Structure formats: C-alpha cells, structure tokens
C-alpha positions as CSV (number, residue, x, y, z in Angstrom):
1,M,93.2,198.4,76.6
2,K,92.3,197.3,80.1
3,Y,94.5,198.5,83.0
4,P,96.4,197.7,85.0
5,L,98.0,194.9,83.0
6,V,101.1,192.9,82.8
7,E,102.3,192.5,79.2
8,I,104.3,189.2,78.9
9,N,106.7,188.4,76.1
10,L,106.7,184.7,75.6
11,S,109.6,184.7,73.1
12,K,111.8,186.5,75.6
13,L,110.9,184.1,78.3
14,K,111.8,181.1,76.1
15,H,115.1,182.9,75.3
16,N,115.9,183.4,79.0
17,A,115.1,179.7,79.7
18,E,117.5,178.6,76.9
19,T,120.3,180.9,78.1
20,I,120.0,179.8,81.8
21,K,119.8,176.2,80.9
22,K,122.9,176.4,78.6
23,M,124.9,178.0,81.4
24,C,123.8,175.3,83.9
25,S,124.3,172.4,81.5
26,K,127.9,173.4,80.9
27,Q,128.5,172.8,84.6
28,G,126.5,169.5,84.8
29,I,123.5,171.1,86.5
30,S,119.9,170.3,85.7
31,I,117.1,172.8,86.2
32,A,113.7,172.7,87.8
33,G,112.0,175.8,86.2
34,V,109.9,177.5,88.9
35,T,106.4,178.5,87.8
36,K,105.3,180.2,91.0
37,G,106.2,183.7,89.7
38,F,103.4,183.4,87.1
39,C,101.0,181.2,89.1
40,G,101.5,178.2,86.9
41,N,100.1,179.8,83.8
42,K,100.1,177.3,81.0
43,Y,101.3,179.6,78.3
44,L,104.3,180.6,80.3
45,A,105.0,177.1,81.4
46,Q,104.9,176.1,77.7
47,A,107.4,178.8,76.9
48,M,109.7,177.4,79.5
49,I,109.4,173.9,78.1
50,E,110.2,175.3,74.6
51,G,113.3,176.9,76.1
52,G,114.5,173.4,77.2
53,I,113.2,173.2,80.8
54,E,112.4,169.5,81.5
55,V,111.1,169.8,85.1
56,L,108.5,172.3,86.3
57,A,108.3,173.3,89.9
58,D,105.9,175.2,92.1
59,S,105.2,175.7,95.8
60,R,101.4,175.7,95.3
61,I,99.6,172.4,94.5
62,E,96.9,174.5,92.7
63,N,99.5,175.8,90.2
64,L,100.8,172.3,89.6
65,E,97.2,171.2,88.9
66,K,97.0,173.8,86.1
67,I,99.9,172.2,84.3
68,K,99.1,168.6,85.1
69,D,98.7,167.7,81.4
70,F,102.2,168.8,80.4
71,D,104.4,165.8,79.7
72,V,107.3,166.8,82.0
73,M,108.3,166.0,85.6
74,K,106.6,168.1,88.2
75,L,108.2,169.1,91.6
76,L,106.4,170.5,94.7
77,L,108.7,173.1,96.3
78,R,106.9,173.8,99.5
79,I,107.1,171.2,102.3
80,P,103.9,169.2,101.7
81,M,100.9,169.6,104.0
82,K,100.1,166.2,105.4
83,S,96.4,166.9,104.7
84,I,96.9,167.0,101.0
85,A,99.3,164.1,100.6
86,N,96.9,162.4,98.2
87,K,97.0,165.4,95.8
88,V,100.8,165.6,96.1
89,V,101.1,162.0,95.0
90,E,98.5,162.5,92.3
91,L,99.8,165.7,90.7
92,T,103.6,165.6,91.3
93,D,106.5,163.3,90.6
94,V,108.8,164.8,93.3
95,S,108.4,166.8,96.5
96,L,110.8,168.4,98.9
97,N,110.4,167.0,102.4
98,S,111.7,167.4,106.0
99,E,109.1,165.7,108.2
100,I,109.0,162.0,108.6
101,E,105.3,161.8,109.5
102,T,104.4,163.5,106.2
103,I,106.7,161.2,104.3
104,K,104.9,158.2,105.9
105,E,101.6,159.7,104.7
106,L,103.0,160.2,101.2
107,S,104.0,156.5,101.3
108,N,100.4,155.5,102.3
109,Q,99.0,157.6,99.4
110,A,101.5,156.2,96.9
111,I,100.5,152.7,97.8
112,K,96.8,153.5,97.4
113,Q,97.5,155.1,94.0
114,N,99.9,152.4,92.9
115,K,102.7,154.9,92.4
116,I,106.3,155.6,93.4
117,H,106.7,159.1,94.7
118,N,110.2,160.6,94.7
119,I,111.3,162.8,97.5
120,I,114.3,165.2,98.1
121,L,115.1,165.4,101.7
122,M,115.8,169.0,102.7
123,I,118.8,169.8,104.9
124,D,119.1,173.1,106.8
125,L,122.6,174.5,106.3
126,G,121.9,177.6,108.5
127,D,119.3,179.7,106.8
128,L,116.8,178.3,109.3
129,R,113.9,177.9,107.0
130,E,112.9,174.3,106.0
131,G,115.1,171.3,106.4
132,I,116.6,169.0,109.0
133,F,119.2,170.9,111.2
134,D,120.4,168.1,113.4
135,E,122.7,165.9,111.3
136,N,122.0,162.8,113.4
137,E,118.3,163.2,112.6
138,I,119.1,163.1,108.9
139,Y,120.4,159.5,109.2
140,D,117.6,158.4,111.5
141,D,115.0,159.6,109.1
142,I,116.7,158.1,106.1
143,D,116.8,154.7,107.9
144,I,113.0,155.0,108.1
145,I,112.5,156.4,104.6
146,L,114.4,153.5,102.9
147,K,111.9,151.0,104.4
148,L,108.8,152.8,103.2
149,E,106.9,151.4,100.3
150,G,106.0,153.7,97.4
151,I,108.8,156.2,98.3
152,N,112.0,156.7,96.4
153,L,114.7,158.9,98.1
154,L,115.9,160.7,95.0
155,G,118.4,162.9,96.7
156,I,119.0,165.7,99.3
157,G,118.8,169.4,98.9
158,T,118.9,172.7,100.7
159,N,117.5,176.2,100.6
160,L,119.5,179.3,101.4
161,S,118.8,183.1,101.6
162,C,115.0,183.1,101.6
163,F,114.6,183.5,105.4
164,G,117.9,184.1,107.1
165,G,119.6,185.8,104.2
166,V,122.5,183.3,104.2
167,I,124.3,183.6,100.9
168,P,125.0,180.3,99.1
169,T,128.7,179.7,99.0
170,A,131.0,176.8,98.0
171,E,131.8,176.4,101.7
172,N,128.2,175.9,102.9
173,L,127.3,173.8,99.9
174,N,130.3,171.6,100.5
175,R,128.7,170.6,103.8
176,L,125.7,169.3,101.8
177,I,128.1,167.3,99.6
178,E,129.8,165.8,102.7
179,I,126.4,164.8,104.1
180,K,125.5,163.1,100.8
181,K,128.8,161.1,100.9
182,K,128.1,160.0,104.5
183,I,124.5,158.9,103.5
184,E,125.8,156.9,100.5
185,D,128.5,155.2,102.6
186,K,126.3,154.5,105.6
187,F,123.3,153.1,103.7
188,K,125.1,151.7,100.6
189,I,122.9,153.7,98.2
190,K,123.5,156.2,95.4
191,L,121.6,159.5,95.5
192,E,120.8,160.9,92.1
193,I,120.1,164.5,93.0
194,L,122.1,167.0,95.0
195,S,119.9,170.2,94.9
196,G,121.9,173.2,95.7
197,G,119.2,175.8,96.1
198,N,117.2,178.4,94.2
199,S,118.0,181.5,92.1
200,T,120.2,182.9,94.8
201,S,122.6,180.0,94.2
202,F,122.9,180.9,90.5
203,Q,125.6,183.5,91.2
204,L,128.0,180.5,91.9
205,V,127.2,179.3,88.3
206,M,127.9,182.8,86.9
207,D,131.2,183.0,88.7
208,G,132.3,179.4,88.0
209,K,132.4,178.6,91.7
210,M,129.6,176.0,92.0
211,P,131.0,172.8,93.5
212,R,130.9,170.2,90.8
213,E,129.0,167.7,92.9
214,I,125.9,170.0,92.9
215,N,123.8,168.8,90.0
216,H,120.4,170.4,90.5
217,L,118.9,173.9,91.0
218,R,115.4,175.2,91.4
219,L,115.3,178.4,89.3
220,G,112.6,181.0,88.8
221,T,113.9,184.6,89.3
222,V,116.9,184.3,87.0
223,I,114.7,182.9,84.2
224,L,111.8,185.3,84.6
225,V,113.7,188.6,85.2
226,G,117.3,187.8,84.3
227,H,118.6,189.2,87.6
228,D,121.1,187.9,90.2
229,E,119.6,189.4,93.3
230,V,122.5,188.4,95.6
231,F,124.9,190.8,94.0
232,D,122.4,192.9,92.1
233,R,123.7,191.9,88.6
234,W,121.9,191.5,85.3
235,I,122.6,188.2,83.7
236,K,124.3,188.5,80.3
237,N,122.2,187.5,77.3
238,T,118.9,187.6,79.1
239,Y,116.0,189.9,79.0
240,N,114.9,191.8,82.1
241,D,111.6,193.0,80.4
242,V,109.8,189.7,79.9
243,F,107.2,191.2,82.1
244,R,106.1,194.8,81.8
245,L,103.5,196.4,84.0
246,K,101.3,199.1,82.4
247,V,99.1,201.4,84.4
248,E,96.7,204.2,83.6
249,I,97.0,207.8,85.0
250,V,93.8,208.9,86.8
251,E,94.9,212.2,88.2
252,V,97.5,214.9,87.3
253,K,98.0,217.9,89.6
254,N,100.7,220.3,90.7
255,K,101.1,219.7,94.5
256,P,103.7,220.3,97.3
257,S,106.3,217.7,97.8
258,V,105.8,217.6,101.5
259,P,102.3,216.8,103.1
260,I,100.8,219.6,105.2
261,G,100.0,218.8,108.8
262,E,101.4,216.6,111.5
263,I,102.9,213.4,110.1
264,G,101.8,210.1,111.7
265,L,101.8,206.5,110.4
266,D,100.5,205.8,106.9
267,S,97.9,203.1,106.1
268,F,100.5,200.4,106.3
269,G,101.9,201.4,109.7
270,N,105.0,203.2,108.4
271,K,106.1,206.7,109.1
272,P,106.9,208.3,105.7
273,F,109.7,210.7,105.0
274,F,109.4,213.4,102.4
275,K,112.1,215.6,100.8
276,D,111.0,219.2,100.2
277,R,111.5,219.7,96.4
278,G,108.9,222.4,96.1
279,I,105.8,222.2,94.0
280,R,105.9,219.2,91.7
281,K,103.7,217.8,88.9
282,K,102.3,214.6,90.3
283,A,100.3,211.7,88.8
284,I,98.1,209.1,90.5
285,C,97.8,205.7,88.8
286,A,95.2,203.1,89.2
287,I,97.2,200.4,91.0
288,G,98.4,200.0,94.6
289,R,100.0,197.8,97.1
290,Q,97.1,195.3,96.9
291,D,98.3,194.5,93.4
292,T,102.1,194.8,93.4
293,D,105.2,195.9,95.4
294,I,106.3,199.3,94.4
295,E,109.8,198.9,95.8
296,W,110.5,196.2,93.2
297,M,109.5,198.1,90.0
298,Q,111.2,200.7,87.9
299,P,109.5,203.2,85.4
300,D,110.7,202.8,81.8
301,D,111.0,206.6,81.8
302,K,113.9,207.4,84.1
303,G,112.5,210.9,84.6
304,I,109.6,209.5,86.6
305,L,110.0,209.1,90.3
306,V,107.9,206.6,92.3
307,L,106.9,208.5,95.5
308,G,104.7,205.9,97.2
309,A,101.5,204.0,97.2
310,S,98.4,203.2,99.2
311,S,96.4,200.0,98.7
312,D,94.7,201.4,95.6
313,H,96.8,204.3,94.3
314,L,100.3,204.7,93.0
315,I,101.8,208.3,93.4
316,L,104.4,209.4,90.9
317,D,106.4,212.6,90.4
318,I,106.2,213.2,86.6
319,T,107.8,216.7,86.6
320,D,110.8,215.5,84.7
321,A,109.0,212.9,82.5
322,K,110.1,212.9,78.9
323,D,106.5,213.2,77.8
324,D,103.7,215.6,78.8
325,L,101.7,213.1,80.6
326,K,98.0,213.6,81.2
327,V,94.9,211.8,82.6
328,G,94.3,208.6,80.6
329,D,97.9,208.1,79.5
330,E,99.9,204.9,80.2
331,V,103.0,204.5,82.4
332,S,105.1,201.4,81.9
333,F,107.3,199.7,84.5
334,I,109.9,196.9,84.5
335,L,109.2,194.4,87.3
336,D,111.7,192.6,89.5
337,Y,110.7,189.3,91.1
338,V,108.7,190.5,94.1
339,A,106.6,193.0,92.1
340,L,106.1,190.4,89.4
341,L,104.9,187.8,91.8
342,N,102.4,190.1,93.4
343,A,101.1,191.5,90.1
344,M,100.7,188.0,88.5
345,T,98.9,186.8,91.7
346,S,96.4,189.7,91.7
347,E,93.1,189.0,90.0
348,Y,92.8,192.8,89.5
349,V,95.8,193.0,87.1
350,Y,95.1,191.9,83.6
351,K,97.5,189.7,81.7
352,K,98.4,190.1,78.0
353,F,100.6,187.7,76.1
354,I,102.7,188.7,73.1
355,Q,105.3,186.8,71.0
C-alpha cells in the first residue's frame, strides 16, 4: 500500500448522485454535477453519470478537457478568462459570465468554430463574488448579448455564500426570479435556466423552501460528501465516506502536551494554543498542510485527536485510540469538502478506486 492515499468508493458516489438527483427532480430542479472536487477524474465523472447526472461542471478548463469525450453537456463554472475563450467554446457547451467584453470574445470564437455557445449571465445578489450588481447594467448587457452571433442566452444565475457568506434564502432568490421576469418582459424572450446557486442552496431543497421558479443548481459538495454545510447537517440516505484518507504513522513517542519554551508564530503565521493534558502518546503521520486541510477531516477512531500539522507532518494524540498504534500502522479519516479538494488536487496523495 502506498501512502498517503484517498480511497474512493465509486458505488457510494453513484448512490449519492442518485439520491441528490431524486430530491431535486421532485422539485423540478435539474443538476450540474460539479467535478472540481475530484479534479475532473474520469472514473468519478462516470460514476456521477451512472447516478443520473446529465451535466458535468467544473471551474477549471483543464478538468473539463479530461472529460471532453463524455457525451453529456459541460459547464464552465468560473468566469472565463478572455485569453482562453477559444478553449471555452471548444470544450464546453455553457459558461457562467458577467463581463460583456469576454462574452463578445466568446462570440468571436463561436463564429470561428461554427458553434453556438450558451451562457448563463451571473447576477450578484449581495455575496459580492461574481456577477452584475447594478440592475440597470444587467439590461444594458442583455441588449448587447442578444445581438451577438454564436451566443445563446440560456438563462441567469447567482452564487451565494462562497465569499461573503450570504446564506441562500427564498427572499434573496426571489429577487433573481423578479429580474428574470423583467428580462423576459423587456426583451420578449424566454429564459430556460434560472440557476439558484451551489451546494449551499441545497438546504432549501431539503427543507422544501426552494422557490418553484428556481430550476437549476450546481452541486458538488452534497453529492461528494453528503453534507449540508450551511446548517452542518448530514443528508439522509447519502454516504459521507465516499472518500477516505489513509495515512501512515512514521513516529510514536510519549511527549508533553505543551511545547517547552517561548511560544511564537508557527510556520503558517499562527500563534498556537496548547492545553496542558500532561504526557501523552503522540503519533506523527506522513501528510501535511501541503496535501490537505486538517480542520476539515475527522479520524474514523473517535479516540484519536488531531493536534495540528506542519506542511509535511500531521500530529495526533493517540493516547485514547482503540488500537495500540505503532510505526507503520494506518490511520483513516473521513474528509469534508475542503480537505477532499486539497487531497485530490495534491500530486503527493495517491488515489485508489473501489466499487
């Protein structure tokens, strides 16, 4: 066995996709399954498709290139760079946009490639990440977009919670609905998509509070880890252990629980705090902050405490572990989304697929 590794259960991922799709379909919502969390890996993308996901979405054009041969619609999540507009048109069917100059370049590239490229115009409802904030600018831009060759305005969308932490609610999403109605009335068009956000919007589906006009979500976290991060809830009938991180112990020693000497900043610029619990049995594992985020992972063995990490070493308190752990033994962790994203991105973490 090579360590550290992420063990990935493809059957559980397929099951989660099926469960989430079923919940959304009951409310008339279609899903773009986000592949960013596993860097567009084709095996995991296939598991999503087998679970009923009909659109694959990613923020990186490189990841979308990995899955270019899959016969499903592909969506670029990150606002396109103008410099790669040719690749966006070549590799994707839809992109999220907020800048008219970039949309013009997508039009130029679509004409060159003899394609129609679909766009979802992003509206900023207050989270202050991407999207048009000034409502008048929305209508000015759409007036231009509708005249561009090679571009189809598929709909409008929004993103909440990722920067400003603004929670998606029926109230703020109703403003998106109002803007859609104004657009359709003003320009005498019908918008096909009203995209109500990412996995943080899924709590409205769970609680039956999603406005019925919202018909599209971009979902990654809830499919991959079965977790509603807004209210810290596990989603019924989903697996939270699709991805399991396994690491090897490289040192076991009895040591004090508080460092000896004057405490300054650690290697990441933080001043650590230590609770004095006396002499404890500690283990060091061969993984660190370069590979994952320790705040977003939990040991399978609840008796193990995560104390901290440097860039290369994870420090654990194994005094109360259920097994008598020693050098060379394996410790297993369940990953939440942030730790998963980092571990899957790291080239130093091996990946193993199981059914």
